[in-house]
MARZALUM-126375 format. One line per field, with one value per residue: residue number from 1; residue in three letters; chain; x, y, z of N, C-alpha, C, O, CB in turn. Coordinates in steps of 0.001 Angstrom, whole numbers. Glycine has a CB too. Example, Ala and Ser with C-alpha at 12.3 -4.5 7.8 and 13.67 -1.06 7.14 Angstrom:
2
drenke <- c(1 2)
minu <- c(ALA SER)
zaza <- c(A A)
n_x <- c(13190 12850)
n_y <- c(-5690 -2250)
n_z <- c(7800 7080)
ca_x <- c(12300 13670)
ca_y <- c(-4500 -1060)
ca_z <- c(7800 7140)
c_x <- c(13200 12900)
c_y <- c(-3300 30)
c_z <- c(7800 7870)
o_x <- c(14236 13409)
o_y <- c(-3319 1138)
o_z <- c(8465 8039)
cb_x <- c(11308 14084)
cb_y <- c(-4473 -598)
cb_z <- c(9046 5725)
REM end
This chain:
142
drenke <- c(1 2 3 4 5 6 7 8 9 10 11 12 13 14 15 16 17 18 19 20 21 22 23 24 25 26 27 28 29 30 31 32 33 34 35 36 37 38 39 40 41 42 43 44 45 46 47 48 49 50 51 52 53 54 55 56 57 58 59 60 61 62 63 64 65 66 67 68 69 70 71 72 73 74 75 76 77 78 79 80 81 82 83 84 85 86 87 88 89 90 91 92 93 94 95 96 97 98 99 100 101 102 103 104 105 106 107 108 109 110 111 112 113 114 115 116 117 118 119 120 121 122 123 124 125 126 127 128 129 130 131 132 133 134 135 136 137 138 139 140 141 142)
minu <- c(UNK UNK UNK UNK UNK UNK UNK UNK UNK UNK UNK UNK UNK UNK UNK UNK UNK UNK UNK UNK UNK UNK UNK UNK UNK UNK UNK UNK UNK UNK UNK UNK UNK UNK UNK UNK UNK UNK UNK UNK UNK UNK UNK UNK UNK UNK UNK UNK UNK UNK UNK UNK UNK UNK UNK UNK UNK UNK UNK UNK UNK UNK UNK UNK UNK UNK UNK UNK UNK UNK UNK UNK UNK UNK UNK UNK UNK UNK UNK UNK UNK UNK UNK UNK UNK UNK UNK UNK UNK UNK UNK UNK UNK UNK UNK UNK UNK UNK UNK UNK UNK UNK UNK UNK UNK UNK UNK UNK UNK UNK UNK UNK UNK UNK UNK UNK UNK UNK UNK UNK UNK UNK UNK UNK UNK UNK UNK UNK UNK UNK UNK UNK UNK UNK UNK UNK UNK UNK UNK UNK UNK UNK)
zaza <- c(A A A A A A A A A A A A A A A A A A A A A A A A A A A A A A A A A A A A A A A A A A A A A A A A A A A A A A A A A A A A A A A A A A A A A A A A A A A A A A A A A A A A A A A A A A A A A A A A A A A A A A A A A A A A A A A A A A A A A A A A A A A A A A A A A A A A A A A A A A A A A A)
n_x <- c(148081 145728 145649 145113 142604 141142 141459 140146 137566 137032 137160 134980 132867 133140 132560 129883 128806 129330 127738 125187 125131 125230 122811 121028 121615 120748 118044 117265 117749 115847 113534 113665 113615 111052 109581 110244 109094 106363 105974 106486 104357 102277 102812 102300 99532 98653 99426 97764 95234 95519 95901 93445 91702 92612 92000 89191 88771 89791 87935 85691 86426 86640 83986 82775 84003 83071 80298 80279 81192 79092 76976 77923 77902 75151 74263 75599 74356 71763 72286 72920 70443 69109 66965 66880 68788 68253 67503 69969 71459 70009 70314 73109 73478 72105 73685 76181 75457 74610 76987 78675 77349 77548 80327 80945 79570 80870 83473 83238 82532 84837 86696 85785 86168 88947 89795 88818 90308 92888 92687 92138 94445 96450 95780 96751 99425 99604 99200 101430 103553 103356 103749 106343 107819 107418 108667 111321 112016 112238 114623 117362 117896 120488)
n_y <- c(49295 49065 51561 53108 52161 52969 55745 56216 55519 57442 59710 59217 59318 61977 63302 62557 63785 66474 66674 66332 68591 70578 70072 70653 73342 74398 73724 75326 77802 77787 77747 80270 81857 81279 82338 85041 85577 85168 87137 89423 89279 89726 92360 93597 93099 94582 97132 97482 97496 99775 101768 101672 102382 104981 106234 106157 107771 110174 110716 111164 113479 115289 115310 116449 119002 119998 120096 121945 124275 124630 125141 127474 129199 129284 130489 132937 134052 134269 136059 138364 139026 139737 141801 143059 143702 141761 139605 139068 138367 136108 134354 134054 132860 130424 129335 129078 127282 124996 124401 123746 121503 119748 119562 118236 115835 114842 114664 112637 110561 110413 109686 107116 105879 106089 104455 102016 101672 101511 99118 97267 97517 96699 94105 91953 92013 91432 88636 87710 88625 87051 84496 84821 85228 82716 81040 81984 81507 78819 76289 75767 72914 72165)
n_z <- c(100745 102238 103307 101049 100282 102494 102343 99940 100659 102621 101003 99340 101178 101984 99589 99320 101592 100973 98713 99835 101468 99539 98233 100296 100638 98161 98369 100507 99354 97288 98845 100065 97779 96804 98901 98635 96113 96678 98614 97085 95289 97086 97802 95358 95153 97356 96559 94328 95557 97142 95180 93811 95896 96540 94173 94253 96498 95536 93478 95039 96447 94326 93460 95716 95705 93250 93708 95791 94502 92692 94462 95653 93469 92920 95306 95157 92937 93954 96039 94621 93709 95968 97928 100364 103387 105233 103626 102398 104663 105494 103261 103263 105765 105412 103394 104694 106731 105260 103938 106091 107128 104928 104784 107190 106758 104420 105370 107264 105558 103936 105878 106559 104091 103894 106029 105134 102781 103856 105354 103299 101767 103492 104095 102309 103017 105714 106151 104834 106362 108636 107463 106479 108821 110028 108162 108155 110766 110985 111412 109208 107101 107120)
ca_x <- c(146850 144656 145576 144510 141189 140568 141443 139092 136292 136877 136880 133603 131987 133242 131803 128463 128436 129303 126547 124023 125181 124852 121373 120362 121803 119844 116667 117036 117690 114530 112527 113737 113175 109584 109106 110386 108080 105051 105937 106374 102972 101445 103040 101563 98099 98440 99547 96551 94141 95771 95654 92003 91101 92957 91232 87831 88810 89964 86645 84803 86868 86262 82534 82497 84416 82147 79017 80502 81236 77731 76176 78433 77399 73719 74119 76039 73279 70670 72698 72817 69033 68516 66442 67120 69903 67757 67602 71398 71842 69355 70986 74464 73356 71752 74867 77174 74937 74654 78402 79192 76741 78162 81719 80954 79140 81930 84633 82955 82598 86245 87353 85398 86841 90367 89974 88581 91474 94022 92475 92274 95838 97311 95359 97675 100747 99534 99417 102799 104471 103303 104385 107779 108394 107435 109676 112669 112315 112517 116048 117674 118158 121929)
ca_y <- c(49064 49349 53012 53620 51844 53812 57104 56258 55487 58766 60635 58958 59838 63439 63735 62381 64836 67728 66622 66578 70000 71383 69879 71414 74753 74738 73636 76543 78906 77699 78132 81728 82439 81175 83311 86356 85711 85299 88456 90419 89206 90378 93807 94024 93125 95717 98340 97588 97904 101167 102612 101722 103142 106400 106737 106381 108944 111330 110991 111717 114856 116097 115454 117419 120329 120411 120452 123178 125386 124830 125790 128837 129980 129496 131452 134246 134558 134665 137261 139501 139359 140062 143161 143669 143175 140535 138557 138754 137664 134798 133541 133754 131898 129119 128863 128641 126091 123840 124067 123074 120168 118936 119323 117191 114599 114367 114291 111310 109592 110247 108924 105718 105392 105956 103260 100852 101543 101035 97696 96473 97547 95978 92704 90983 92054 90846 87188 87457 88851 85834 83404 85096 84951 81271 80449 82359 80997 77390 76053 75156 71475 71932)
ca_z <- c(100055 103180 103424 99827 100355 103542 101795 98920 101377 103232 99903 98905 102230 101925 98409 99624 102550 100216 97850 100685 101879 98371 98021 101352 100317 97062 98871 101292 98395 96638 99842 100201 96513 96799 99885 98020 95056 97324 99250 96022 94799 98099 97667 94162 95490 98254 95742 93510 96449 97529 94002 93578 96987 96392 93037 94741 97377 94654 92834 96062 96710 93157 93513 96778 95236 92190 94338 96554 93546 92192 95498 95813 92333 93150 96393 94656 92087 94841 96778 93709 93564 97268 97987 101680 104165 105864 102608 102282 105884 105457 102239 103735 106880 104840 102673 105685 107417 104359 103707 107285 107174 103874 105162 108224 106104 103528 106187 107822 104457 103551 106947 106371 102883 104214 106860 104269 101889 104661 105660 102075 101302 104426 104216 101696 103658 107057 106110 104376 107489 109448 106722 106411 110138 110230 107273 108573 112099 110879 111192 107911 107210 106951)
c_x <- c(145667 144494 144873 143010 140487 140456 140342 137723 136014 136524 135438 132604 131980 132453 130305 127986 128369 128083 125281 123980 124766 123358 120576 120444 120850 118384 116327 116924 116322 113422 112509 113296 111653 108978 109164 109347 106694 104917 105795 104957 102025 101600 102300 100066 97782 98491 98299 95367 94296 95471 94162 91320 91387 92222 89792 87773 88956 88669 85670 85163 86468 84759 82132 82853 83462 80815 79158 80529 79845 76872 76629 77927 75911 73488 74528 74972 72111 71026 72601 71367 68362 68114 66772 68330 69496 67836 69059 71850 71268 70042 72385 74434 73044 72949 75917 76732 75042 76093 78993 78643 77373 79607 81810 80588 80247 83176 84445 83074 84044 87022 87043 86116 88332 90650 89797 89784 92672 93883 92670 93719 96750 96964 96329 99022 100741 99815 100847 103814 104522 104007 105899 108443 108456 108522 111086 113022 112591 114021 116257 118053 119638 122538)
c_y <- c(49393 50844 53611 53377 52739 55255 57241 56277 56846 59790 60464 59510 61370 63975 63636 63473 66188 67793 66896 68032 70910 71266 70664 72903 75189 74672 74886 77766 78926 78141 79646 82429 82397 82192 84723 86594 85928 86670 89560 90448 89889 91893 94342 94092 94302 97029 98550 98054 99362 102112 102774 102565 104633 107020 107048 107605 110214 111719 111636 113172 115773 116331 116490 118835 120858 120872 121748 124394 125683 125572 127230 129732 130275 130547 132846 134869 135043 135927 138507 139947 139746 141535 143846 143029 141874 139359 138100 137931 136252 133870 133125 132741 130498 128501 128323 127358 124862 123431 123315 121656 119233 118610 118207 115846 114012 113958 112912 110240 109344 109472 107437 105114 105177 104720 101989 100606 100991 99547 96822 96422 96733 94489 91725 90923 91367 89362 86857 87681 87601 84674 83580 84785 83453 80607 80736 81829 79489 77214 75403 73706 71156 71311)
c_z <- c(100948 103337 102215 99823 101364 103040 100758 99584 102019 102155 99421 99904 102197 100735 98673 100578 101858 99305 98642 101126 100728 98106 99056 101081 99210 97498 99687 100381 97712 97597 100006 98921 96409 97753 99303 96935 95655 97985 98203 95455 95787 98032 96446 94434 96400 97490 94895 94357 96855 96369 93746 94658 96885 95209 93468 95646 96540 93962 93821 96367 95554 93135 94558 96318 94175 92776 95145 95637 92978 93210 95722 94683 92486 94236 95937 93772 92938 95618 95895 93528 94868 97303 99299 102335 104838 104886 102440 103475 105885 104455 102681 104866 106363 104110 103641 106375 106511 104055 104887 107386 106139 104198 106197 107620 105229 104296 106783 106741 104034 104619 106824 105163 103151 105047 106028 103359 102660 104969 104432 101582 102215 104533 103550 102407 105027 107070 105679 105490 108359 108754 106653 107748 110412 109399 107781 109970 112087 110690 109835 108133 107117 108142)
o_x <- c(144683 143383 144097 142231 139375 139449 139673 136819 134888 135672 134756 131600 130929 131758 129544 126899 127456 127472 124397 122910 124043 122707 119558 119473 120216 117570 115231 116103 115713 112484 111435 112667 111033 107973 108227 108782 105938 103856 105063 104420 101077 100623 101731 99398 96751 97695 97826 94589 93314 94846 93680 90449 90500 91865 89240 86829 88303 88338 84920 84272 86014 84308 81250 82074 83087 80278 78232 79949 79470 76140 75801 77565 75463 72612 73878 74715 71539 70165 72241 71102 67170 68819 66926 68824 70323 68195 69341 72539 71966 70321 72790 75283 73632 73191 76472 77537 75510 76385 79732 79380 77690 80070 82664 81214 80525 83860 85376 83632 84436 87910 87932 86606 88912 91629 90531 90221 93381 94853 93291 94162 97723 97777 96702 99684 101746 100581 101410 104832 105595 104775 106649 109500 109440 109219 111934 114200 113114 114627 115444 118478 120009 123741)
o_y <- c(49954 51353 54553 54242 53211 55915 58273 56974 57342 60650 61446 60106 61988 64984 64526 64024 66972 68850 67613 68641 71888 72262 71272 73636 76239 75477 75434 78653 79988 78830 80242 83486 83368 82830 85504 87684 86779 87290 90527 91519 90557 92626 95432 95030 94953 97933 99678 98906 100103 103153 103879 103377 105454 108198 108081 108391 111220 112900 112544 114006 116896 117433 117314 119766 122030 121909 122559 125430 126842 126502 128110 130886 131388 131401 133830 136070 136100 136779 139582 141111 140054 142400 145067 141983 140976 138248 136905 136922 135301 132715 131978 131851 129512 127298 127244 126450 123809 122242 122348 120718 118081 117503 117327 114831 112814 113008 112107 109165 108201 108686 106598 103986 104196 104015 101015 99468 100110 98798 95762 95407 96139 93701 90737 89885 90794 88878 85848 86991 87154 83948 82609 84156 82967 79713 79846 81718 78945 77923 74601 73321 69985 71052)
o_z <- c(100465 103481 102371 99425 101123 103295 100699 99124 101964 102380 99128 99514 102365 100852 98293 100404 102120 99149 98173 101157 100922 97787 98726 101267 99315 97047 99568 100615 97580 97195 100078 98980 95976 97437 99467 96841 95185 97918 98416 95172 95374 98189 96500 93999 96234 97743 94758 93927 96906 96569 93496 94348 97118 95244 93091 95569 96820 93865 93464 96526 95773 92824 94313 96525 94199 92386 95169 95962 92805 92870 95956 94913 92212 94096 96290 93849 92674 95836 96374 93230 94881 96783 99349 101913 104994 105276 102351 103321 106237 104777 102491 104917 106808 104201 103431 106581 106944 103928 104700 107691 106435 103921 106087 107928 105295 103913 106807 106963 103800 104289 106967 105214 102687 104806 106196 103190 102173 104858 104509 101044 101748 105014 104182 102396 105446 107903 106105 105546 108765 109384 106757 107796 110969 109880 107830 110311 113060 109887 109376 109222 107042 108156)
cb_x <- c(146777 144930 146977 145153 140990 141430 142806 139206 136301 138176 137870 133371 132438 134723 132185 128205 129440 130584 126441 124042 126596 125650 121007 120976 123254 120076 116476 118172 118825 114262 112807 115159 113814 109133 109945 111774 108073 104844 107206 107388 102543 101808 104557 101839 97673 99484 100788 96228 94097 97229 96336 91407 91599 94474 91243 87318 89977 91029 86039 84873 88403 86711 81872 83284 85844 81916 78522 81813 82216 77087 76261 79978 77653 73038 74954 77359 72808 70330 74139 73427 68308 69506 64951 65879 70372 66301 67039 72239 71365 67866 71067 75168 72257 70556 75464 77411 73464 73910 79218 78837 75224 78083 82359 79979 77891 82284 84866 81546 81774 86902 86914 83872 86645 90855 88975 87304 91835 94128 91075 91380 96341 97223 93982 97894 101211 98185 98412 103132 104029 101851 103808 108034 107582 106081 109513 112808 111161 111717 116642 118821 117409 122641)
cb_y <- c(47638 48693 53613 52975 50379 53748 57459 55051 54375 59187 60407 57459 59326 63883 62889 60986 64889 67882 65257 65655 70375 70944 68378 71097 75020 73801 72354 76747 78782 76255 77445 82157 81695 79749 83228 86512 84461 84178 88684 90129 87728 89870 94120 93070 91805 95721 98258 96234 97009 101344 102017 100294 102623 106568 105708 105145 108831 111040 109690 110872 114905 115410 114104 117059 120281 119258 119301 123090 125068 123485 125001 128838 129234 128172 131025 134114 133471 133529 137100 139146 138211 139743 143151 143526 144201 140728 139065 140046 138436 134952 134310 135032 132348 129261 129994 129740 126313 124152 125335 123871 120266 119656 120610 117543 114855 115440 115316 111274 110088 111622 109442 105602 106386 107186 103267 101057 102915 101836 97479 97040 98993 96616 92532 91328 93505 91095 86524 88351 90085 85458 83316 86565 85648 80672 80987 83870 81307 76736 75170 75918 70722 73194)
cb_z <- c(99576 104538 103575 98602 100719 104836 101175 97961 102452 103980 98735 98712 103628 101832 97174 100232 103718 99388 97160 101909 102367 97125 98089 102712 99902 95878 99737 102313 97339 96146 101204 100564 95322 97186 101181 97441 94151 98371 100092 94905 94578 99505 97554 92993 96169 99374 94844 92843 97701 97994 92761 93549 98311 96214 91875 95491 98400 93616 92264 97348 96929 91849 93820 98062 94678 91200 95255 97345 92402 91845 96808 95846 91013 93542 97603 93876 91103 95810 97307 92354 92964 98419 97782 102592 105213 106355 101258 102175 107127 105100 100921 104197 107868 103872 101822 106730 107852 103053 103444 108552 106938 102533 105710 109368 105260 102514 107301 108456 103254 103315 108327 106195 101712 104945 108038 103419 101250 105972 106229 100983 101222 105791 103613 100234 103809 107655 105156 103186 108333 109751 105308 106017 111230 109886 105840 108550 113043 109697 112311 107184 106130 106650)
REM end
């Protein structure tokens, strides 16, 4: 009879320990699932920032191309009306100078826009990397 009581007590303790282990396992699973959801949300925010930034850069490039074509057409029209070689040379020099100036100006602007887009796209991910490392470095309660 003492053996049966002792076996029942051991079985009860084992069930309780298994129940605690299962609860810990599910708690850890929930913690990792929450981490995954938060990380996925951060990736979505980063993707949205990147998409918006690339759209703005695209608009800027199209605006630059449109203005370049307009100026080229204006210069071509002026070249057709030139009377002397000096006029042709002067118009071509002005065209080249203005194109170079605009190219440098737009390149600087696009560089600034690119840096801004990169910072905005990486911002949501930076905090998540830190949170993920902290979460994963914590020992499980098992």
